[in-house]
C-alpha angles and dihedrals in degrees: 000000000000126000095265092052089048090055092047090052091050095052094040087057091048092049092047094046092048110026091181094057102110093186092054090054091044095053091043089053092050092051093046089050089051088052091052093248094132099163092054091042091053090054091052092048092049090053090048090055092048087058098036112020093176093058093116098184090061092063088057092051094043090050090051091052092049090051090052089050091053093247097134100161092047090048091053092053092049094046094049090050089048092050090055092049094046092045093050092049095044092241095154101176098055090039091056092045090051090052090054091052093049093048089048087057091053094257122135115256108260119237125240116253092200116108120235088241090055091048091051090049092053093046093054096034138074136351115282113225117215097206111118108249097016106165094211099063111182093350100067126131116246121228111262091227139358111286090222129031096239141075093281091052091052091048090051091051091049095047112024128062124231093252094052092047089051089048090055096042099044101031120012099040092057091048091049092051093046100039095043091040090229123182106204091201086067118084095219092050091051089051091052091046093050092047093051091046091053092047093046093050094045094246097130 
């Protein structure tokens, strides 16, 4: 089994052990898409959206899978819905990628519904969290200090909001240790834990 298949097996186990873990389904979908398993990836992304319907990046990935599967009309519906979500949240990168996919399908580029005043308010406003699926968007609260006194801790403070760090620390990290049966005294287990933490927090 190669490294990609190992990662797929890890996240499939996480998604199966905790069916309500949207990040487990999201990462599984990404890995399946990377492996060219677009039908299975689409199922994972659909489950992610059931759990987290404002996770704008997932609409982009689901639309891409549907295009690969030859389901153009379904892809257009998903991508237009994703554009509206990303536009409303101010998630500019997935919004722009969705526009590219729609134009590539021969659809007109949708127009932003956000007012210029609203866009200026977002630009000058709160901290933007980089964790995929963060509910706070551009209005998150930044950590007061790095959670660890090293480069990774500083990166977390610069990229991840206080709520998402708390979500990882109090909820996801325990699930990862239990569901992956990790022994943090073992070097390989620590490596797996750190990799999943980075992927969960959007640091990869």
